[in-house]
N, C-alpha and C positions, 0 to 999 in steps of 0.2 A: 758103376753105371751113373752117368750124369743125370741130373734132374730131367733135362730135355729128352734124353734117350729113354728114360723111364716112361715119360709121357708118350713118346712116340711108340714105344712097345705096347703100352696100354691101349692107345688109340688104334693101333693096328690090330690088336687082339679083339677089341670091341667091334671094329668094323667087320672083321672076318666073321666073328660070332653072330653079329646081328644080320649080316648079309645071308649067312647060312640059315638063319631063322626067319628070313624075310621080314626083319624088323628094322625100321629106319634109325639111323644114329644122327644126332645133332650136337656138334661140339660148340656151337655158338651159345653165348649167354643171352639172357633177356636184354641186358644192357647193350650188347653188341647188335642185337636185332634192331634196337632203336637207333644205334649209330649208323647201321647200314641204310635204314630208311631215311635218315636225315641226309646222308650223302647222296642218295638217289634223288631226294627232293631238290637238293641244290643243283644236281646235274640237269634235271628236268626244267627247272626255272631258268637255267642258263642257255637252254636250247629251244627258243620259241618257234623256230622254223619246224622242228619235229614235234614239239609239244606246245601248240598254241593254247595257252591257258586262258579261260574266260576270267575277266576281272570281277571280283566280288562286288565292287562298287557299281559297275555297269550292268550286272545281271543279279541284282539282289533277290529277285523272286525265285530264280532257279536255285540259288545257293540256300535260301531259307527253306525251300521245300526239301532239298536233299539233306540238309543238316538236321531237320526235324525227323526225317526218316532214319537217318543214321543214329540219332539220339534214342529213338524208340527201340531200335535193334540193340544198341549197347546197354539199354536198361535191363535186358534179359539177364536173369541170374546165371545163365549158362555161359556167359562170356567171362573168360578167365582173367584177361589183362585189361579190363575196362579202365582201371586207374593207372596202370603202369605205362601203357602205350599212349601215343599222341592222338591218334584218330583224327588227323587233319584230313580235309576233303577238298579236292580241286576238280574242276570240270575242264576237260580238254575238248576244244572245238575241232572235231574231226569226224568224218562220216563212218569210220570203221565201227563194227559191232564189238566194242571192247570195254573192259574195266579191269582194274587190278588194284591190289592192296599190298604195298611193300611191307617188309618187316617193320615192326614198331607201330603199325597202324596208319600208314600214309595212303589214303584212298584216292584213286583217280577214276573218274567216270567220263566216258566219251559221249558227246552229243549224239553221235550216230546211234548208239545203243539206246539212249533215252527216247529218241524219235521213233525207233523201231518198235519199242515195246508200247502197247496200247493201254495197258493197265498198270496202275501204280503198284499193285501186288507183285507183278512180275519183276518190276524194277527192284522192289524191296527184296525179292528172292535172290536176285543177282547180287545186290549189295550185301546181303547176309552171307552169301556164298563167299564173296571176296573178303569180308571181315573174318570169316572162319579161317581162310588161308593164313591170315596174319596171326589170329588169336591161337590157332593150333600150331603155329610156327612152321608151316610147311615150306616156306621159301628158304629159310636158313637150313632146314633139314635137307632140302634138295641141293642147295649150294654145297653142303658138306660132301655130297657124293661126287661133285664135279671138280674138286680141287685136291691137289696132292698132299702127301703127309707133311711136307714142310710147312705149308700154309695152315694145315690143321693143328700142327704142334704150336705154331706161333699164336694162333687164336686161342687154343686151349690153355696156353701158359700166360695169356694176357700180354704177349709180346708182339702181336700183329702190328705191322707198320701201317701208316696211313695209306701208303701205296697198295698194300695187300688188301686192305678193307675196301679201298676205292675200286680195285680190280673186281672184287667180289660184288660190290654194289653195282658196278657197270653191267655185270652179267644178269642182273635181276630183270631187266626189261625184256630179255630174250628167254626167260626161264619158262620151262614147261613143267607141269606137275605130273606125277605118277598116277596110275589108275587108283591106287589106294588113297592118295591125297585128294583126288577129285571126288571120290566117293565119300570120303570123310567130310569134305567141305559141303557136299550136297546134304549129307545127314545133319550137319550142324546148322545149315541154313534153316532147316525145319525146326530144330531145337530152339534157335534164337527167335524165330518168328512166332512160336506158339503162344507167347505171352503178349504179342502185339495186336494191333487192329488189322493187320494184314493176313491174308490167307497163308497158313503155315507151309503150304506146298507151292508158294509163289514162284520158286525157281523153275518148277516144271513148266510154267507158262512160256518161258524163254525157249526151252527145248522143243516144246510142242509147236511153237511158231516156226522155228527153224525147219522142223519136219514138214509142216504144212506148206511152207514157201519153198521147199526143195533146196535149202541152204545148208544141209548137214555136211556137205563136203567143204573143206576149208574152214571149218569152225574155228573161231579165234582161239589163240593159245590159252587164254585165261579160262576157257571152258573145255579145251582139249577135244581131240577127236576120239578119245577113249575114256571111259566106256561109251558105247553107242548111245546117242541122244535118246532114242526110244527106250532103251533100258533104263536110262536115268530118270525119265518121266515115271516109269513104273516103280523104280526104287524110291524116289522121292514121295510118291503117293503112298507106298507101303509104309514108309517111315511116319508119314502123317497119320495114317490109320493106326499104327502101333502106338503113337503118343495120344491118339484120340483128340487131336487139336482141330480147330476149325479150318475148313478148306473153302469157306464162303468168301467171295471176293469183297474187298473193302470198296465202298463207293464214296467218292468225294462229293458230297451234296452241299458244300459250302459256297458254291458258285451258282450264278444264274443259269449257267449252261448245263446244270443238272448232273446226271450220272457220270461219275469220274471227272466232273467238271474242273475242279481245282488242278488236277493233274494236267488236263488238256490246256488249261489257261497258262500253267507254268511252261509247258512245251512251246506255246505260242510266243513266249518271250525270248526263246533261244534264237541265235542267228539262223536265218533261213538260207 
């Protein structure tokens, strides 16, 4: 049996075994996660019509605010790949309620989401959730399930072509996560925030507002329509109670506008 056939047989056995056990398999390496993220970054940068990125030069306040928030989350001892991944951050000027983090730590946040969320804690919760998807390698695990044995063999044997990796990277923008991955990212958002100044159940604020405003149908792919938003609020709160971390909202009192002022001041600098 050739080397590739052995790899194929092993991958097939692992896939069947882990599917039967309801356990995800991921044939991508950490290095390939980074490569996929870099390819997606290049594709997004080359398509300003679909992804109108805000300039860091023109919007320094917004970037400084989000980068500080990102750094505080990444300082958590619970983050696995804080030094291995890139953790670049870009803001996309679009009204959709969305954010995502590609493999390797390439973070994208939409202005629509930022304007929708009224508290910095809630944005921190969403950001921590997205960082968790990358840090727990959910994207590449999900991509593993979507591609055939030929691609998996090439990836596992380090023989994947640039075209194959580009195909996989191209599918990342349409990727949906499983119930298990969404729950895991929710849990880790609490884990990551427990050592920060933000409420550790911050992500629940996003779901609570979706429910309050009747926008639970058509929930953006990055948050998925399953499990139910109401259940997610409950589960996130339960996780926070289990860890005993603070659920008190952080208030930005560094501005003359007072309560949550610095956050509101930052939002005011975004394109209207």
